[in-house]
C-alpha positions in Angstrom: 91.8 117.6 70.5 91.5 119.1 67.0 92.1 122.8 66.6 92.6 125.4 63.9 96.1 126.4 62.9 95.7 129.6 64.9 96.3 127.6 68.1 99.7 126.3 66.8 102.0 127.7 69.5 104.5 126.3 71.9 102.5 127.6 74.9 99.3 125.9 73.7 101.0 122.6 73.1 102.6 122.6 76.5 99.2 123.4 78.1 97.3 120.7 76.2 99.9 118.0 76.8 100.0 119.0 80.5 96.3 118.2 80.6 96.7 114.9 79.0 95.3 116.0 75.6 96.9 115.3 72.2 96.8 118.4 70.0 95.9 117.7 66.4 96.7 120.9 64.5 97.5 121.1 60.9 100.9 122.8 60.7 101.3 126.1 58.9 104.0 125.9 56.2 104.3 129.7 55.7 104.7 130.5 59.3 108.0 131.7 60.7 108.9 128.3 62.2 112.0 126.1 61.8 111.8 123.2 59.4 112.5 120.9 62.4 109.4 122.2 64.2 107.2 121.9 61.1 108.4 118.3 60.5 107.6 117.5 64.2 104.1 119.0 63.9 103.5 117.3 60.5 104.4 113.9 62.0 102.0 114.3 64.8 99.3 115.6 62.4 99.6 112.6 60.0 99.3 110.2 62.9 95.8 111.6 63.8 94.8 112.9 60.4 91.5 110.9 60.3 90.2 112.8 63.3 91.0 116.1 61.6 89.2 115.0 58.4 86.1 114.0 60.4 86.1 117.4 62.1 86.3 119.1 58.7 83.2 117.1 57.5 81.2 118.1 60.6 82.1 121.8 60.3 81.4 121.8 56.6 77.9 120.3 57.3 77.2 123.0 59.9 78.3 125.7 57.4 75.9 124.3 54.8 73.0 124.5 57.4 73.8 128.2 57.9 
């Protein structure tokens, strides 16, 4: 499941993983998070980065139509 960085919270991750979903959220570097947590999120993001790039292309296409 690809989401915007606004959904990057521990509660959301627990909920999504509990439902069998894999959250693909680009980590926020400037957020008040520990370096350890950012590294963990970055590793998961890089594993599924192709999905995130495809989502970006689709959303950009819809924006052009508007």
